[in-house]
C-alpha positions in Angstrom: 1.4 -8.3 19.9 5.0 -9.3 19.4 4.3 -13.1 19.3 1.8 -12.3 16.8 4.4 -10.8 14.4 6.9 -13.7 14.9 4.1 -16.0 14.0 3.3 -14.0 11.0 7.0 -13.3 9.8 7.3 -16.5 7.7 4.1 -14.7 5.6 5.6 -11.5 5.1 8.9 -12.8 3.9 7.2 -15.0 1.3 5.0 -12.0 -0.1 7.9 -9.6 0.0 10.1 -12.4 -1.7 7.1 -12.8 -4.4 6.7 -9.3 -5.4 2.4 -9.5 -5.9 0.3 -6.9 -7.0 -2.7 -6.1 -5.0 -5.5 -3.9 -6.4 -7.4 -1.5 -3.8 -11.0 -0.9 -5.0 -11.6 2.0 -2.8 -8.5 3.7 -3.4 -9.6 7.1 -2.8 -10.4 6.1 1.1 -7.9 7.5 3.7 -7.8 4.0 5.5 -7.0 2.6 2.3 -4.1 5.1 1.3 -2.7 4.7 4.8 -2.7 0.9 4.1 -0.8 1.4 1.0 1.5 3.1 2.7 2.2 0.4 5.1 2.2 -2.3 2.3 4.9 0.0 0.4 7.1 0.1 3.4 7.0 -3.4 4.2 7.8 -4.1 0.2 4.9 -6.9 0.6 3.6 -5.8 -2.7 2.9 -3.6 -5.4 -0.1 -2.0 -5.0 -3.2 -0.8 -7.8 -5.3 2.0 -6.7 -8.6 2.2 -8.4 -9.8 5.8 -8.3 -9.8 9.0 -9.8 -5.9 10.3 -10.4 -6.3 13.6 -9.5 -8.3 12.7 -5.8 -5.8 10.1 -5.9 -2.9 12.7 -5.6 -4.8 15.5 -3.4 -5.3 12.9 -0.6 -2.0 11.5 -0.8 -0.7 15.1 -0.3 -3.2 15.9 2.4 -2.2 12.7 4.6 1.2 13.6 4.3 1.9 9.9 2.9 5.2 9.3 1.4 4.5 7.8 -2.0 3.3 9.0 -5.2 1.0 7.5 -8.2 3.2 8.5 -10.4 6.2 6.6 -9.5 5.3 4.2 -6.6 1.7 2.7 -7.3 -0.4 1.9 -10.5 -3.9 3.6 -11.2 
């Protein structure tokens, strides 16, 4: 696992420096929301979640995630 991280490091650095936007079509799914948290923590991209804002807010709260659709991601 450590060697894999070292190999991927240049890709992560480049992604972070370019600040791309990534759209997540299944934005209401828990796995997707957890992945968005990791992307935000790593500063790799600006996530765009596709989904109903009220459902997104509820699921983010239920999962205990540290981001908000009002300030951290686009909907």
